Every structure is written in structure tokens, then in C-alpha cells.
C-alpha positions as a Python dict, from the first residue, in 0.01 Angstrom:
ca = {
    (1, 'M'): (0, 0, 0),
    (2, 'A'): (174, -103, 320),
    (3, 'R'): (94, -441, 472),
    (4, 'C'): (8, -464, 842),
    (5, 'Y'): (234, -704, 1032),
    (6, 'S'): (75, -665, 1375),
    (7, 'G'): (-147, -975, 1338),
    (8, 'P'): (137, -1229, 1307),
    (9, 'M'): (335, -1048, 1577),
    (10, 'L'): (46, -1072, 1823),
    (11, 'E'): (-3, -1439, 1736),
    (12, 'R'): (359, -1501, 1836),
    (13, 'L'): (269, -1370, 2182),
    (14, 'G'): (-30, -1606, 2194),
    (15, 'I'): (-287, -1332, 2141),
    (16, 'K'): (-562, -1454, 1911),
    (17, 'D'): (-843, -1202, 1960),
    (18, 'R'): (-923, -862, 2109),
    (19, 'R'): (-1020, -1002, 2448),
    (20, 'E'): (-676, -1154, 2492),
    (21, 'L'): (-516, -826, 2378),
    (22, 'V'): (-714, -630, 2639),
    (23, 'V'): (-612, -875, 2912),
    (24, 'F'): (-246, -861, 2801),
    (25, 'L'): (-237, -480, 2803),
    (26, 'S'): (-418, -467, 3139),
    (27, 'L'): (-161, -703, 3289),
    (28, 'I'): (123, -489, 3157),
    (29, 'L'): (-33, -179, 3314),
    (30, 'L'): (-86, -361, 3644),
    (31, 'V'): (278, -467, 3653),
    (32, 'A'): (385, -109, 3579),
    (33, 'L'): (152, 32, 3845),
    (34, 'T'): (225, -216, 4125),
    (35, 'P'): (564, -82, 4242),
    (36, 'A'): (422, 269, 4291),
    (37, 'G'): (468, 249, 4669),
    (38, 'K'): (306, 532, 4867),
    (39, 'E'): (170, 685, 4548),
    (40, 'A'): (-54, 377, 4510),
    (41, 'S'): (-278, 508, 4789),
    (42, 'H'): (-375, 811, 4577),
    (43, 'P'): (-744, 775, 4483),
    (44, 'L'): (-677, 805, 4108),
    (45, 'V'): (-408, 535, 4108),
    (46, 'L'): (-615, 311, 4334),
    (47, 'G'): (-914, 353, 4102),
    (48, 'I'): (-706, 264, 3795),
    (49, 'Y'): (-562, -40, 3973),
    (50, 'R'): (-904, -172, 4074),
    (51, 'T'): (-1052, -96, 3731),
    (52, 'L'): (-778, -298, 3560),
    (53, 'I'): (-846, -593, 3787),
    (54, 'I'): (-1219, -570, 3711),
    (55, 'V'): (-1143, -553, 3336),
    (56, 'I'): (-935, -871, 3355),
    (57, 'V'): (-1197, -1058, 3556),
    (58, 'G'): (-1475, -930, 3328),
    (59, 'C'): (-1296, -1039, 3012),
    (60, 'Y'): (-1273, -1394, 3137),
    (61, 'A'): (-1616, -1402, 3304),
    (62, 'W'): (-1801, -1305, 2986),
    (63, 'S'): (-1585, -1497, 2742),
    (64, 'D'): (-1722, -1765, 2514),
    (65, 'R'): (-1782, -2057, 2747),
    (66, 'S'): (-1805, -2307, 2460),
    (67, 'R'): (-1426, -2293, 2424),
    (68, 'L'): (-1364, -2395, 2784),
    (69, 'P'): (-1238, -2751, 2842),
}
């Protein structure tokens, strides 16, 4: 049976749980979507952009507060 190597690879990027993976992927999509130019005013693209920002804020707002310094 094949062994999954994605866990150690994600840990190299500093991703320890699913919340951090969601934030990382959302940031990648935001960076890819930002240089859209005039196409960014399309309602679908604008909705995706705002949803990604809300996802990032939500992930950190509802995270486990006991780990905060």
C-alpha cells in the first residue's frame, strides 16, 4: 500500500491543521485573483474575492483562543 507524504510536506510549509490549510489556499487564490484588473468588477469575481476574505477572517476569528499568546 502506498504511503501518503502530504503530511510532512505540509508541515514544511508551516501548515499544522486544516484551518491553516484553508487559510493558505485562500491566500493563494486571493493572490491569483488580485491582478484581474477590469474583470475584478464582475459580480462573480467580486463575490469570490469577498468570500475568500471572509473565510480568512472567519478561520482566525473562530480559532482555538487557548493557543493565543
